[in-house]
Biotite code that builds the C-alpha atoms (Angstrom):
import biotite.structure as struc

atoms = struc.array([
    struc.Atom([-19.939, -6.285, -30.056], chain_id="A", res_id=1, res_name="MET", atom_name="CA", element="C"),
    struc.Atom([-22.650, -6.412, -27.402], chain_id="A", res_id=2, res_name="LYS", atom_name="CA", element="C"),
    struc.Atom([-23.568, -3.181, -25.662], chain_id="A", res_id=3, res_name="LYS", atom_name="CA", element="C"),
    struc.Atom([-22.528, -4.615, -22.297], chain_id="A", res_id=4, res_name="SER", atom_name="CA", element="C"),
    struc.Atom([-19.083, -5.527, -23.666], chain_id="A", res_id=5, res_name="GLU", atom_name="CA", element="C"),
    struc.Atom([-18.642, -2.067, -25.157], chain_id="A", res_id=6, res_name="LYS", atom_name="CA", element="C"),
    struc.Atom([-19.618, -0.488, -21.829], chain_id="A", res_id=7, res_name="THR", atom_name="CA", element="C"),
    struc.Atom([-17.096, -2.624, -19.938], chain_id="A", res_id=8, res_name="GLU", atom_name="CA", element="C"),
    struc.Atom([-14.344, -1.744, -22.418], chain_id="A", res_id=9, res_name="ARG", atom_name="CA", element="C"),
    struc.Atom([-15.152, 1.944, -22.022], chain_id="A", res_id=10, res_name="THR", atom_name="CA", element="C"),
    struc.Atom([-15.085, 1.705, -18.238], chain_id="A", res_id=11, res_name="LYS", atom_name="CA", element="C"),
    struc.Atom([-11.797, -0.199, -18.320], chain_id="A", res_id=12, res_name="GLU", atom_name="CA", element="C"),
    struc.Atom([-10.249, 2.411, -20.600], chain_id="A", res_id=13, res_name="ARG", atom_name="CA", element="C"),
    struc.Atom([-11.250, 5.161, -18.185], chain_id="A", res_id=14, res_name="ILE", atom_name="CA", element="C"),
    struc.Atom([-9.950, 3.205, -15.182], chain_id="A", res_id=15, res_name="ILE", atom_name="CA", element="C"),
    struc.Atom([-6.590, 2.571, -16.855], chain_id="A", res_id=16, res_name="GLN", atom_name="CA", element="C"),
    struc.Atom([-6.281, 6.273, -17.664], chain_id="A", res_id=17, res_name="ALA", atom_name="CA", element="C"),
    struc.Atom([-7.180, 7.147, -14.069], chain_id="A", res_id=18, res_name="ALA", atom_name="CA", element="C"),
    struc.Atom([-4.605, 4.679, -12.703], chain_id="A", res_id=19, res_name="LEU", atom_name="CA", element="C"),
    struc.Atom([-1.931, 6.410, -14.738], chain_id="A", res_id=20, res_name="GLN", atom_name="CA", element="C"),
    struc.Atom([-3.066, 9.878, -13.698], chain_id="A", res_id=21, res_name="GLU", atom_name="CA", element="C"),
    struc.Atom([-3.452, 9.135, -9.983], chain_id="A", res_id=22, res_name="PHE", atom_name="CA", element="C"),
    struc.Atom([-0.281, 7.042, -9.973], chain_id="A", res_id=23, res_name="GLY", atom_name="CA", element="C"),
    struc.Atom([1.689, 9.869, -11.557], chain_id="A", res_id=24, res_name="THR", atom_name="CA", element="C"),
    struc.Atom([0.267, 12.981, -9.893], chain_id="A", res_id=25, res_name="ASN", atom_name="CA", element="C"),
    struc.Atom([-1.630, 11.788, -6.825], chain_id="A", res_id=26, res_name="GLY", atom_name="CA", element="C"),
    struc.Atom([-5.116, 12.550, -5.591], chain_id="A", res_id=27, res_name="TYR", atom_name="CA", element="C"),
    struc.Atom([-4.774, 16.296, -4.981], chain_id="A", res_id=28, res_name="ASP", atom_name="CA", element="C"),
    struc.Atom([-3.322, 17.085, -8.395], chain_id="A", res_id=29, res_name="ALA", atom_name="CA", element="C"),
    struc.Atom([-5.775, 14.833, -10.245], chain_id="A", res_id=30, res_name="PHE", atom_name="CA", element="C"),
    struc.Atom([-8.151, 16.627, -12.603], chain_id="A", res_id=31, res_name="SER", atom_name="CA", element="C"),
    struc.Atom([-11.117, 15.192, -14.502], chain_id="A", res_id=32, res_name="ILE", atom_name="CA", element="C"),
    struc.Atom([-10.460, 17.752, -17.249], chain_id="A", res_id=33, res_name="ASN", atom_name="CA", element="C"),
    struc.Atom([-6.826, 16.685, -17.569], chain_id="A", res_id=34, res_name="THR", atom_name="CA", element="C"),
    struc.Atom([-7.774, 13.011, -17.593], chain_id="A", res_id=35, res_name="LEU", atom_name="CA", element="C"),
    struc.Atom([-10.360, 13.521, -20.324], chain_id="A", res_id=36, res_name="CYS", atom_name="CA", element="C"),
    struc.Atom([-8.244, 15.830, -22.481], chain_id="A", res_id=37, res_name="ASN", atom_name="CA", element="C"),
    struc.Atom([-5.130, 13.656, -22.277], chain_id="A", res_id=38, res_name="ALA", atom_name="CA", element="C"),
    struc.Atom([-6.982, 10.469, -23.171], chain_id="A", res_id=39, res_name="ASN", atom_name="CA", element="C"),
    struc.Atom([-9.634, 11.641, -25.615], chain_id="A", res_id=40, res_name="GLY", atom_name="CA", element="C"),
    struc.Atom([-12.472, 10.834, -23.204], chain_id="A", res_id=41, res_name="ILE", atom_name="CA", element="C"),
    struc.Atom([-15.553, 13.022, -23.102], chain_id="A", res_id=42, res_name="SER", atom_name="CA", element="C"),
    struc.Atom([-16.656, 14.204, -19.663], chain_id="A", res_id=43, res_name="LYS", atom_name="CA", element="C"),
    struc.Atom([-20.176, 13.094, -20.490], chain_id="A", res_id=44, res_name="GLY", atom_name="CA", element="C"),
    struc.Atom([-18.955, 9.547, -21.103], chain_id="A", res_id=45, res_name="LEU", atom_name="CA", element="C"),
    struc.Atom([-16.939, 9.548, -17.906], chain_id="A", res_id=46, res_name="LEU", atom_name="CA", element="C"),
    struc.Atom([-19.829, 10.778, -15.760], chain_id="A", res_id=47, res_name="TYR", atom_name="CA", element="C"),
    struc.Atom([-22.160, 8.333, -17.456], chain_id="A", res_id=48, res_name="HIS", atom_name="CA", element="C"),
    struc.Atom([-20.037, 5.493, -16.091], chain_id="A", res_id=49, res_name="ASN", atom_name="CA", element="C"),
    struc.Atom([-18.618, 6.937, -12.854], chain_id="A", res_id=50, res_name="PHE", atom_name="CA", element="C"),
    struc.Atom([-19.715, 9.388, -10.184], chain_id="A", res_id=51, res_name="LYS", atom_name="CA", element="C"),
    struc.Atom([-16.454, 11.304, -10.384], chain_id="A", res_id=52, res_name="GLY", atom_name="CA", element="C"),
    struc.Atom([-12.979, 11.672, -8.947], chain_id="A", res_id=53, res_name="LYS", atom_name="CA", element="C"),
    struc.Atom([-13.544, 9.952, -5.595], chain_id="A", res_id=54, res_name="ASP", atom_name="CA", element="C"),
    struc.Atom([-15.143, 6.840, -7.071], chain_id="A", res_id=55, res_name="GLU", atom_name="CA", element="C"),
    struc.Atom([-12.343, 6.531, -9.632], chain_id="A", res_id=56, res_name="LEU", atom_name="CA", element="C"),
    struc.Atom([-9.713, 6.940, -6.911], chain_id="A", res_id=57, res_name="TYR", atom_name="CA", element="C"),
    struc.Atom([-11.209, 4.200, -4.749], chain_id="A", res_id=58, res_name="LEU", atom_name="CA", element="C"),
    struc.Atom([-11.438, 1.878, -7.753], chain_id="A", res_id=59, res_name="ILE", atom_name="CA", element="C"),
    struc.Atom([-7.768, 2.542, -8.515], chain_id="A", res_id=60, res_name="CYS", atom_name="CA", element="C"),
    struc.Atom([-6.760, 1.972, -4.884], chain_id="A", res_id=61, res_name="ILE", atom_name="CA", element="C"),
    struc.Atom([-8.683, -1.306, -4.880], chain_id="A", res_id=62, res_name="THR", atom_name="CA", element="C"),
    struc.Atom([-6.953, -2.368, -8.113], chain_id="A", res_id=63, res_name="ARG", atom_name="CA", element="C"),
    struc.Atom([-3.592, -1.551, -6.558], chain_id="A", res_id=64, res_name="CYS", atom_name="CA", element="C"),
    struc.Atom([-4.209, -3.606, -3.424], chain_id="A", res_id=65, res_name="PHE", atom_name="CA", element="C"),
    struc.Atom([-5.672, -6.497, -5.418], chain_id="A", res_id=66, res_name="THR", atom_name="CA", element="C"),
    struc.Atom([-2.645, -6.647, -7.712], chain_id="A", res_id=67, res_name="SER", atom_name="CA", element="C"),
    struc.Atom([-0.245, -6.462, -4.759], chain_id="A", res_id=68, res_name="LEU", atom_name="CA", element="C"),
    struc.Atom([-2.120, -9.186, -2.877], chain_id="A", res_id=69, res_name="MET", atom_name="CA", element="C"),
    struc.Atom([-2.123, -11.497, -5.894], chain_id="A", res_id=70, res_name="ASN", atom_name="CA", element="C"),
    struc.Atom([1.637, -11.037, -6.219], chain_id="A", res_id=71, res_name="TYR", atom_name="CA", element="C"),
    struc.Atom([2.300, -11.599, -2.522], chain_id="A", res_id=72, res_name="LEU", atom_name="CA", element="C"),
    struc.Atom([0.126, -14.710, -2.319], chain_id="A", res_id=73, res_name="ARG", atom_name="CA", element="C"),
    struc.Atom([2.007, -16.176, -5.245], chain_id="A", res_id=74, res_name="GLN", atom_name="CA", element="C"),
    struc.Atom([5.525, -15.332, -4.101], chain_id="A", res_id=75, res_name="HIS", atom_name="CA", element="C"),
    struc.Atom([5.622, -14.464, -0.397], chain_id="A", res_id=76, res_name="ALA", atom_name="CA", element="C"),
    struc.Atom([7.274, -16.930, 2.001], chain_id="A", res_id=77, res_name="PRO", atom_name="CA", element="C"),
    struc.Atom([4.751, -18.047, 4.612], chain_id="A", res_id=78, res_name="GLU", atom_name="CA", element="C"),
    struc.Atom([7.028, -17.942, 7.643], chain_id="A", res_id=79, res_name="THR", atom_name="CA", element="C"),
    struc.Atom([9.643, -15.267, 6.975], chain_id="A", res_id=80, res_name="ASP", atom_name="CA", element="C"),
    struc.Atom([8.584, -11.691, 7.627], chain_id="A", res_id=81, res_name="LEU", atom_name="CA", element="C"),
    struc.Atom([12.007, -10.348, 6.719], chain_id="A", res_id=82, res_name="TYR", atom_name="CA", element="C"),
    struc.Atom([11.941, -11.935, 3.257], chain_id="A", res_id=83, res_name="GLU", atom_name="CA", element="C"),
    struc.Atom([8.316, -10.846, 2.824], chain_id="A", res_id=84, res_name="TYR", atom_name="CA", element="C"),
    struc.Atom([9.257, -7.207, 3.368], chain_id="A", res_id=85, res_name="VAL", atom_name="CA", element="C"),
    struc.Atom([12.061, -7.463, 0.816], chain_id="A", res_id=86, res_name="LYS", atom_name="CA", element="C"),
    struc.Atom([9.670, -9.062, -1.669], chain_id="A", res_id=87, res_name="LEU", atom_name="CA", element="C"),
    struc.Atom([7.219, -6.199, -1.203], chain_id="A", res_id=88, res_name="ARG", atom_name="CA", element="C"),
    struc.Atom([10.000, -3.733, -1.924], chain_id="A", res_id=89, res_name="TYR", atom_name="CA", element="C"),
    struc.Atom([10.774, -5.613, -5.132], chain_id="A", res_id=90, res_name="ALA", atom_name="CA", element="C"),
    struc.Atom([7.122, -5.402, -6.208], chain_id="A", res_id=91, res_name="TYR", atom_name="CA", element="C"),
    struc.Atom([6.982, -1.643, -5.719], chain_id="A", res_id=92, res_name="PHE", atom_name="CA", element="C"),
    struc.Atom([10.257, -1.188, -7.573], chain_id="A", res_id=93, res_name="SER", atom_name="CA", element="C"),
    struc.Atom([8.725, -2.973, -10.559], chain_id="A", res_id=94, res_name="GLU", atom_name="CA", element="C"),
    struc.Atom([5.327, -1.215, -10.317], chain_id="A", res_id=95, res_name="HIS", atom_name="CA", element="C"),
    struc.Atom([5.939, 2.509, -9.655], chain_id="A", res_id=96, res_name="PRO", atom_name="CA", element="C"),
    struc.Atom([2.345, 3.515, -10.483], chain_id="A", res_id=97, res_name="ILE", atom_name="CA", element="C"),
    struc.Atom([1.006, 1.106, -7.873], chain_id="A", res_id=98, res_name="HIS", atom_name="CA", element="C"),
    struc.Atom([3.692, 2.201, -5.441], chain_id="A", res_id=99, res_name="ALA", atom_name="CA", element="C"),
    struc.Atom([2.547, 5.825, -5.701], chain_id="A", res_id=100, res_name="ARG", atom_name="CA", element="C"),
    struc.Atom([-1.079, 4.840, -5.111], chain_id="A", res_id=101, res_name="LEU", atom_name="CA", element="C"),
    struc.Atom([-0.281, 2.432, -2.278], chain_id="A", res_id=102, res_name="PHE", atom_name="CA", element="C"),
    struc.Atom([1.848, 4.833, -0.292], chain_id="A", res_id=103, res_name="PHE", atom_name="CA", element="C"),
    struc.Atom([-0.482, 7.759, -0.736], chain_id="A", res_id=104, res_name="GLU", atom_name="CA", element="C"),
    struc.Atom([-3.289, 5.551, 0.596], chain_id="A", res_id=105, res_name="ALA", atom_name="CA", element="C"),
    struc.Atom([-1.154, 4.388, 3.538], chain_id="A", res_id=106, res_name="ILE", atom_name="CA", element="C"),
    struc.Atom([0.669, 7.593, 4.449], chain_id="A", res_id=107, res_name="LEU", atom_name="CA", element="C"),
    struc.Atom([-1.272, 10.516, 2.987], chain_id="A", res_id=108, res_name="GLN", atom_name="CA", element="C"),
    struc.Atom([-4.889, 9.391, 2.398], chain_id="A", res_id=109, res_name="PRO", atom_name="CA", element="C"),
    struc.Atom([-7.412, 12.036, 1.348], chain_id="A", res_id=110, res_name="PRO", atom_name="CA", element="C"),
    struc.Atom([-9.196, 12.729, 4.693], chain_id="A", res_id=111, res_name="PRO", atom_name="CA", element="C"),
    struc.Atom([-12.680, 12.376, 3.233], chain_id="A", res_id=112, res_name="ALA", atom_name="CA", element="C"),
    struc.Atom([-11.822, 8.907, 1.867], chain_id="A", res_id=113, res_name="LEU", atom_name="CA", element="C"),
    struc.Atom([-9.811, 7.554, 4.816], chain_id="A", res_id=114, res_name="ALA", atom_name="CA", element="C"),
    struc.Atom([-12.618, 5.270, 6.007], chain_id="A", res_id=115, res_name="GLY", atom_name="CA", element="C"),
    struc.Atom([-13.177, 3.757, 2.577], chain_id="A", res_id=116, res_name="GLU", atom_name="CA", element="C"),
    struc.Atom([-9.438, 3.302, 2.068], chain_id="A", res_id=117, res_name="ILE", atom_name="CA", element="C"),
    struc.Atom([-9.217, 1.370, 5.353], chain_id="A", res_id=118, res_name="ARG", atom_name="CA", element="C"),
    struc.Atom([-11.796, -1.036, 3.929], chain_id="A", res_id=119, res_name="LYS", atom_name="CA", element="C"),
    struc.Atom([-9.803, -1.348, 0.697], chain_id="A", res_id=120, res_name="CYS", atom_name="CA", element="C"),
    struc.Atom([-6.665, -2.340, 2.569], chain_id="A", res_id=121, res_name="LYS", atom_name="CA", element="C"),
    struc.Atom([-8.267, -4.587, 5.202], chain_id="A", res_id=122, res_name="SER", atom_name="CA", element="C"),
    struc.Atom([-7.269, -7.758, 3.331], chain_id="A", res_id=123, res_name="GLU", atom_name="CA", element="C"),
    struc.Atom([-3.685, -6.504, 3.092], chain_id="A", res_id=124, res_name="PHE", atom_name="CA", element="C"),
    struc.Atom([-3.643, -5.796, 6.840], chain_id="A", res_id=125, res_name="ASP", atom_name="CA", element="C"),
    struc.Atom([-4.939, -9.298, 7.559], chain_id="A", res_id=126, res_name="GLN", atom_name="CA", element="C"),
    struc.Atom([-2.272, -10.794, 5.295], chain_id="A", res_id=127, res_name="PHE", atom_name="CA", element="C"),
    struc.Atom([0.449, -8.889, 7.184], chain_id="A", res_id=128, res_name="ASN", atom_name="CA", element="C"),
    struc.Atom([-0.871, -10.358, 10.436], chain_id="A", res_id=129, res_name="HIS", atom_name="CA", element="C"),
    struc.Atom([-0.929, -13.821, 8.904], chain_id="A", res_id=130, res_name="GLN", atom_name="CA", element="C"),
    struc.Atom([2.720, -13.565, 7.821], chain_id="A", res_id=131, res_name="ILE", atom_name="CA", element="C"),
    struc.Atom([3.787, -12.155, 11.179], chain_id="A", res_id=132, res_name="TYR", atom_name="CA", element="C"),
    struc.Atom([1.920, -14.811, 13.154], chain_id="A", res_id=133, res_name="ARG", atom_name="CA", element="C"),
    struc.Atom([3.407, -17.570, 10.970], chain_id="A", res_id=134, res_name="ALA", atom_name="CA", element="C"),
    struc.Atom([6.879, -16.085, 11.428], chain_id="A", res_id=135, res_name="THR", atom_name="CA", element="C"),
    struc.Atom([6.453, -16.132, 15.213], chain_id="A", res_id=136, res_name="LEU", atom_name="CA", element="C"),
    struc.Atom([5.176, -19.712, 15.190], chain_id="A", res_id=137, res_name="SER", atom_name="CA", element="C"),
    struc.Atom([8.543, -20.893, 13.854], chain_id="A", res_id=138, res_name="HIS", atom_name="CA", element="C"),
    struc.Atom([10.587, -19.020, 16.438], chain_id="A", res_id=139, res_name="ARG", atom_name="CA", element="C"),
    struc.Atom([11.000, -19.180, 20.184], chain_id="A", res_id=140, res_name="THR", atom_name="CA", element="C"),
    struc.Atom([9.655, -16.152, 22.005], chain_id="A", res_id=141, res_name="LEU", atom_name="CA", element="C"),
    struc.Atom([11.381, -14.853, 25.101], chain_id="A", res_id=142, res_name="ARG", atom_name="CA", element="C"),
    struc.Atom([10.006, -16.041, 28.405], chain_id="A", res_id=143, res_name="LYS", atom_name="CA", element="C"),
    struc.Atom([7.075, -13.858, 29.431], chain_id="A", res_id=144, res_name="GLY", atom_name="CA", element="C"),
    struc.Atom([6.301, -12.688, 25.874], chain_id="A", res_id=145, res_name="VAL", atom_name="CA", element="C"),
    struc.Atom([3.077, -14.127, 24.477], chain_id="A", res_id=146, res_name="SER", atom_name="CA", element="C"),
    struc.Atom([2.141, -14.363, 20.807], chain_id="A", res_id=147, res_name="GLU", atom_name="CA", element="C"),
    struc.Atom([-0.637, -11.832, 21.402], chain_id="A", res_id=148, res_name="GLU", atom_name="CA", element="C"),
    struc.Atom([1.890, -9.447, 22.999], chain_id="A", res_id=149, res_name="ASP", atom_name="CA", element="C"),
    struc.Atom([4.106, -9.820, 19.942], chain_id="A", res_id=150, res_name="ALA", atom_name="CA", element="C"),
    struc.Atom([1.177, -9.176, 17.563], chain_id="A", res_id=151, res_name="LEU", atom_name="CA", element="C"),
    struc.Atom([0.163, -6.088, 19.519], chain_id="A", res_id=152, res_name="LYS", atom_name="CA", element="C"),
    struc.Atom([3.745, -4.860, 19.396], chain_id="A", res_id=153, res_name="TYR", atom_name="CA", element="C"),
    struc.Atom([3.765, -5.417, 15.643], chain_id="A", res_id=154, res_name="PHE", atom_name="CA", element="C"),
    struc.Atom([0.617, -3.285, 15.252], chain_id="A", res_id=155, res_name="ASP", atom_name="CA", element="C"),
    struc.Atom([2.038, -0.502, 17.428], chain_id="A", res_id=156, res_name="MET", atom_name="CA", element="C"),
    struc.Atom([5.374, -0.439, 15.613], chain_id="A", res_id=157, res_name="VAL", atom_name="CA", element="C"),
    struc.Atom([3.626, -0.404, 12.243], chain_id="A", res_id=158, res_name="GLN", atom_name="CA", element="C"),
    struc.Atom([1.394, 2.526, 13.246], chain_id="A", res_id=159, res_name="GLU", atom_name="CA", element="C"),
    struc.Atom([4.298, 4.516, 14.667], chain_id="A", res_id=160, res_name="MET", atom_name="CA", element="C"),
    struc.Atom([6.508, 3.680, 11.702], chain_id="A", res_id=161, res_name="PHE", atom_name="CA", element="C"),
    struc.Atom([3.940, 4.839, 9.146], chain_id="A", res_id=162, res_name="ASN", atom_name="CA", element="C"),
    struc.Atom([3.171, 7.862, 11.292], chain_id="A", res_id=163, res_name="GLY", atom_name="CA", element="C"),
    struc.Atom([6.801, 8.927, 11.185], chain_id="A", res_id=164, res_name="TYR", atom_name="CA", element="C"),
    struc.Atom([6.724, 9.031, 7.386], chain_id="A", res_id=165, res_name="PHE", atom_name="CA", element="C"),
    struc.Atom([3.565, 11.146, 7.558], chain_id="A", res_id=166, res_name="SER", atom_name="CA", element="C"),
    struc.Atom([5.103, 13.525, 10.117], chain_id="A", res_id=167, res_name="SER", atom_name="CA", element="C"),
    struc.Atom([6.921, 16.875, 9.729], chain_id="A", res_id=168, res_name="PRO", atom_name="CA", element="C"),
    struc.Atom([10.151, 14.875, 9.419], chain_id="A", res_id=169, res_name="ALA", atom_name="CA", element="C"),
    struc.Atom([9.132, 14.250, 5.802], chain_id="A", res_id=170, res_name="TYR", atom_name="CA", element="C"),
    struc.Atom([7.231, 17.434, 5.175], chain_id="A", res_id=171, res_name="SER", atom_name="CA", element="C"),
    struc.Atom([8.014, 18.870, 1.756], chain_id="A", res_id=172, res_name="GLY", atom_name="CA", element="C"),
    struc.Atom([9.731, 15.734, 0.487], chain_id="A", res_id=173, res_name="LYS", atom_name="CA", element="C"),
    struc.Atom([8.437, 14.185, -2.705], chain_id="A", res_id=174, res_name="ASP", atom_name="CA", element="C"),
    struc.Atom([6.563, 10.901, -2.441], chain_id="A", res_id=175, res_name="LEU", atom_name="CA", element="C"),
    struc.Atom([9.210, 9.027, -4.450], chain_id="A", res_id=176, res_name="LYS", atom_name="CA", element="C"),
    struc.Atom([11.784, 9.814, -1.755], chain_id="A", res_id=177, res_name="THR", atom_name="CA", element="C"),
    struc.Atom([9.340, 8.892, 1.000], chain_id="A", res_id=178, res_name="ILE", atom_name="CA", element="C"),
    struc.Atom([8.560, 5.553, -0.668], chain_id="A", res_id=179, res_name="ILE", atom_name="CA", element="C"),
    struc.Atom([12.228, 4.635, -1.058], chain_id="A", res_id=180, res_name="ALA", atom_name="CA", element="C"),
    struc.Atom([13.088, 5.568, 2.535], chain_id="A", res_id=181, res_name="ASP", atom_name="CA", element="C"),
    struc.Atom([9.979, 3.824, 3.898], chain_id="A", res_id=182, res_name="HIS", atom_name="CA", element="C"),
    struc.Atom([10.768, 0.491, 2.274], chain_id="A", res_id=183, res_name="GLU", atom_name="CA", element="C"),
    struc.Atom([14.501, 0.598, 3.017], chain_id="A", res_id=184, res_name="ILE", atom_name="CA", element="C"),
    struc.Atom([13.831, 1.363, 6.671], chain_id="A", res_id=185, res_name="TRP", atom_name="CA", element="C"),
    struc.Atom([11.020, -1.180, 6.858], chain_id="A", res_id=186, res_name="LEU", atom_name="CA", element="C"),
    struc.Atom([13.538, -3.919, 6.109], chain_id="A", res_id=187, res_name="VAL", atom_name="CA", element="C"),
    struc.Atom([15.833, -2.568, 8.849], chain_id="A", res_id=188, res_name="LYS", atom_name="CA", element="C"),
    struc.Atom([12.973, -2.126, 11.343], chain_id="A", res_id=189, res_name="MET", atom_name="CA", element="C"),
    struc.Atom([11.783, -5.670, 10.703], chain_id="A", res_id=190, res_name="THR", atom_name="CA", element="C"),
    struc.Atom([15.260, -6.963, 11.442], chain_id="A", res_id=191, res_name="ASP", atom_name="CA", element="C"),
    struc.Atom([15.454, -4.859, 14.628], chain_id="A", res_id=192, res_name="PHE", atom_name="CA", element="C"),
    struc.Atom([11.981, -5.973, 15.695], chain_id="A", res_id=193, res_name="MET", atom_name="CA", element="C"),
    struc.Atom([12.693, -9.679, 15.268], chain_id="A", res_id=194, res_name="LEU", atom_name="CA", element="C"),
    struc.Atom([16.326, -9.892, 16.315], chain_id="A", res_id=195, res_name="TYR", atom_name="CA", element="C"),
    struc.Atom([17.058, -6.752, 18.343], chain_id="A", res_id=196, res_name="GLY", atom_name="CA", element="C"),
    struc.Atom([19.950, -4.316, 18.063], chain_id="A", res_id=197, res_name="MET", atom_name="CA", element="C"),
    struc.Atom([22.249, -5.132, 20.986], chain_id="A", res_id=198, res_name="ILE", atom_name="CA", element="C"),
    struc.Atom([24.324, -8.268, 21.457], chain_id="A", res_id=199, res_name="GLU", atom_name="CA", element="C"),
    struc.Atom([23.359, -9.679, 24.849], chain_id="A", res_id=200, res_name="ARG", atom_name="CA", element="C"),
    struc.Atom([27.005, -10.464, 25.533], chain_id="A", res_id=201, res_name="SER", atom_name="CA", element="C"),
    struc.Atom([27.751, -6.721, 25.398], chain_id="A", res_id=202, res_name="SER", atom_name="CA", element="C"),
    struc.Atom([25.330, -5.939, 28.242], chain_id="A", res_id=203, res_name="CYS", atom_name="CA", element="C"),
    struc.Atom([26.852, -5.661, 31.682], chain_id="A", res_id=204, res_name="SER", atom_name="CA", element="C"),
])
């Protein structure tokens, strides 16, 4: 085996171990010592290939978003935001390690890494916009509502929605509960956002 191949295998082994550790315990509880001891990896070998915890975390976050994006591009309907949200929920149900990483990055990012995480998820954000814009293009907007207004509204709702799940309302709750509630309510909020909550015939 070539030295370069051996190096890549070693790096991949460390990354896979880190994915499991971060995806199980999160950033704050992650420990280089625990990672090395649990996986028979020497600290010298780890630091020879990576700078440390933060670099490993960002690599794992990038892997998570890449995997999610590959899945969504393959399966997501191009013009149905509601079905897209349900598909995303299905992906996270099948990939709990990625779900843990994704939602920590979205809702509880390590402050020192927030800027880098925004870069990691920029493609995902653009894809969301693409789906939303395509959804709008196949529907008739109310008179006086422009596509740009609708896109701005989408951004505002998304920020407020994610902010709610990062607020004191969910303080002390475990991330598994937060993830489940977030995705269940995202489906409902998408329905409310697109179709409203009140039958017009009931308004006087």
